[in-house]
C-alpha positions in Angstrom: -0.1 0.2 0.0 1.3 3.4 -1.1 0.1 6.7 -0.1 1.3 10.3 -0.8 -0.8 12.1 2.2 -0.4 12.2 6.0 -1.7 12.2 9.3 -3.3 11.0 12.1 -2.9 13.0 15.5 -0.4 11.3 17.4 1.2 9.9 14.6 2.8 13.3 13.5 5.9 11.6 14.1 5.5 10.0 11.0 6.5 13.4 9.2 9.9 12.8 10.8 10.8 10.4 8.0 9.6 12.9 5.3 11.9 15.6 7.0 14.8 13.2 7.5 15.6 12.9 4.2 15.3 16.8 2.8 18.8 17.7 3.5 20.2 15.6 0.8 18.6 13.7 -2.2 19.2 10.2 -1.9 20.2 8.3 -5.1 17.6 6.0 -4.5 14.2 6.5 -2.3 14.0 4.4 0.7 11.4 2.0 1.3 10.2 1.8 4.8 7.7 -0.8 5.9 5.7 0.2 8.8 4.0 -2.5 10.9 0.9 -1.4 12.4 -2.5 -2.8 13.6 -4.6 -1.3 10.6 -8.0 -1.6 12.8 -6.3 0.6 15.4 -7.4 4.4 15.1 -6.3 6.8 16.0 -2.8 5.7 15.6 -2.8 4.2 12.1 -2.1 6.4 9.2 0.2 6.7 5.8 2.8 9.6 5.1 4.7 11.6 2.5 8.4 11.0 2.3 10.1 7.7 1.8 8.3 5.4 -0.1 5.9 3.7 2.4 4.5 0.3 2.6 2.0 -0.5 5.3 2.1 -4.0 6.6 -0.5 -5.3 8.9 0.9 -6.9 11.8 -1.0 -9.9 14.1 -0.6 -7.7 17.1 -0.1 -10.8 19.2 2.9 -11.8 17.0 4.2 -8.4 16.3 7.8 -8.6 17.6 8.1 -12.0 15.8 7.0 -10.3 12.7 9.6 -7.3 13.3 12.1 -10.0 14.1 11.8 -11.7 10.8 12.0 -8.5 8.8 8.6 -8.6 7.7 8.5 -5.0 8.7 11.1 -2.0 10.1 9.2 -1.3 13.2 6.1 -1.7 15.1 4.1 1.5 15.4 0.5 2.0 16.0 0.0 2.4 19.7 3.0 0.4 20.6 3.2 0.3 24.5 6.9 0.9 25.8 7.9 -2.1 28.2 11.1 -2.8 30.0 11.0 -6.3 28.6 11.4 -5.4 25.4 14.2 -3.1 26.3 15.7 -6.2 28.2 15.4 -8.1 24.9 17.5 -5.6 23.0 14.6 -3.8 20.8 15.5 -0.2 20.2 12.6 1.9 21.6 11.7 5.3 20.3 10.9 8.7 22.9 7.8 8.0 24.1 4.9 10.0 22.4 1.4 9.5 24.0 0.7 8.8 27.9 -2.1 6.3 27.6 -4.4 4.6 30.4 -6.4 1.5 29.8 -10.6 2.2 30.4 -13.5 -0.3 30.5 -16.1 0.2 27.8 -19.6 -0.8 28.2 -23.4 -0.4 27.1 -24.7 3.2 28.1 -27.5 2.8 30.9 -26.3 -0.8 31.9 -25.7 0.5 35.5 -21.9 0.0 35.7 -19.8 2.8 37.2 -16.8 1.6 38.2 -14.6 -1.8 37.4 -15.9 -3.0 40.8 -19.6 -3.0 39.2 -18.2 -5.7 36.8 -17.8 -8.1 39.6 -19.1 -11.6 38.3 -19.3 -10.2 34.8 -17.8 -10.8 31.3 -15.0 -8.5 29.9 -13.3 -8.9 26.5 -9.7 -7.8 25.6 -7.6 -7.8 22.6 -4.7 -10.6 22.4 -1.2 -9.2 22.9 -2.1 -5.9 24.1 -0.9 -4.3 27.2 -4.5 -4.5 28.4 -3.9 -8.5 28.4 -0.9 -8.3 30.1 -2.1 -5.9 33.1 -5.0 -8.3 33.7 -2.4 -11.2 33.7 0.0 -8.8 36.1 -0.6 -5.8 38.0 -4.6 -5.9 37.5 -4.5 -9.9 38.2 -7.1 -9.2 41.4 -9.3 -7.3 38.8 -9.2 -9.7 36.3 -10.1 -12.5 39.3 -13.3 -10.5 40.0 -14.8 -11.0 36.6 -16.2 -14.2 35.8 -14.4 -14.5 32.5 -12.0 -12.8 30.4 -12.4 -13.4 26.8 -9.4 -12.7 24.3 -10.3 -11.4 21.0 -8.2 -11.1 18.0 -8.9 -7.6 17.4 -10.3 -4.6 19.2 -13.3 -4.7 16.8 -14.2 -8.0 17.6 -14.2 -6.9 21.2 -16.4 -4.3 20.8 -18.9 -6.3 18.5 -19.2 -8.7 21.4 -20.0 -6.1 23.4 -22.6 -4.5 21.5 -24.1 -8.0 20.8 -24.4 -8.9 24.7 -21.9 -11.9 24.4 -19.5 -9.6 27.0 -20.6 -7.2 29.5 -17.3 -4.7 28.8 -14.4 -4.4 26.8 -10.7 -3.6 28.4 -9.2 -1.2 26.0 -6.7 1.8 25.6 -8.3 5.2 26.4 -7.9 6.6 22.8 -9.1 3.6 20.9 -12.2 3.6 23.2 -12.8 7.3 22.7 -12.5 7.1 19.2 -15.2 4.0 18.9 -17.6 5.5 21.7 -17.5 8.8 19.6 -18.6 7.0 16.5 -20.9 4.4 17.8 -24.1 5.2 20.0 -25.2 3.3 22.9 -21.5 2.8 24.3 -19.8 4.5 27.4 -16.4 4.6 29.0 -16.2 4.1 32.8 -14.6 7.0 34.2 -11.7 5.1 35.7 -8.0 4.8 34.5 -6.9 1.6 35.2 -3.2 1.1 34.1 -0.5 4.2 33.1 1.8 3.6 30.1 3.5 5.3 27.3 3.4 4.6 23.5 6.6 4.5 21.3 8.1 3.1 18.3 9.9 -0.5 18.3 12.7 -1.1 16.2 15.1 -4.1 15.8 18.3 -4.2 18.0 20.9 -2.8 15.6 18.7 0.1 14.3 19.2 2.5 16.8 20.4 4.9 14.0 17.1 4.6 12.4 15.6 5.3 15.3 17.8 8.2 16.5 16.9 9.6 13.0 13.4 9.7 13.7 13.4 11.2 17.3 15.5 14.0 15.9 12.9 14.9 13.2 10.1 14.6 15.5 11.9 17.2 17.7 12.1 19.5 14.6 8.5 19.3 13.9 7.4 19.9 17.1 9.7 23.3 17.3 8.4 24.5 13.7 5.0 23.9 15.1 3.8 21.2 12.5 3.3 18.6 15.4 0.9 20.9 17.2 -0.9 22.1 14.0 -1.9 18.7 13.1 -2.5 17.4 16.5 -4.8 20.3 17.3 -7.3 19.5 14.7 -10.9 19.3 16.2 -11.2 15.6 15.1 -8.5 14.7 17.5 -9.7 16.7 20.4 -10.3 13.5 22.5 -7.1 12.4 23.0 -4.7 15.4 22.0 -4.0 16.2 25.9 -2.2 12.9 26.4 0.3 13.9 23.5 3.9 14.3 25.7 5.2 17.0 23.3 2.1 19.1 23.8 1.4 18.4 27.4 4.9 19.0 28.1 5.1 22.2 26.1 
């Protein structure tokens, strides 16, 4: 897939790759293969600059696919984990402060995670949400009657809307985007896990990572980042963008 237009909010950083090549014209255009979860708004997009190929990763196998060189990085709401750094992956500077939330049917009578005791909750495979329910939030998960894992967040929401589950445990920006476009759903006002998004590169790709990070900072300084991020359609998640919230 090749496109000539950019942009989705937090990933204004993708413009960085465009900026990287402006000082000298390369003899041959670089092809950059971006691994994303193609269903994952608002952190999936296309960009102008290097020749872009989008690779739709299986989120549960994303690092395996990165290691096998099916893509050059994993973007699209990639949570920064110490375990990834310990394993040798090169991680960009964080660009987004994320939390996990619970989405329920509007009017179902759930106002906190405690209200979901004995209920069925869905979560996407391979996500930080699943990891939290297996780790730091294991006690919360134990209070549910069942945790259902789905291959995509869209399947999670389909199960919720169809009544097969009582809630979906998901990243806040994905919840906000989906609820804004689909009537009859609500987000419980409770943050259940703090984390940050970054871009994962293979071990040995520190130079590529540094090139992206440097260009991002240039775009922050010249106002491009804020100009795109402040578009009205991204209002529900803009406050968690690190480069904006930190000034």
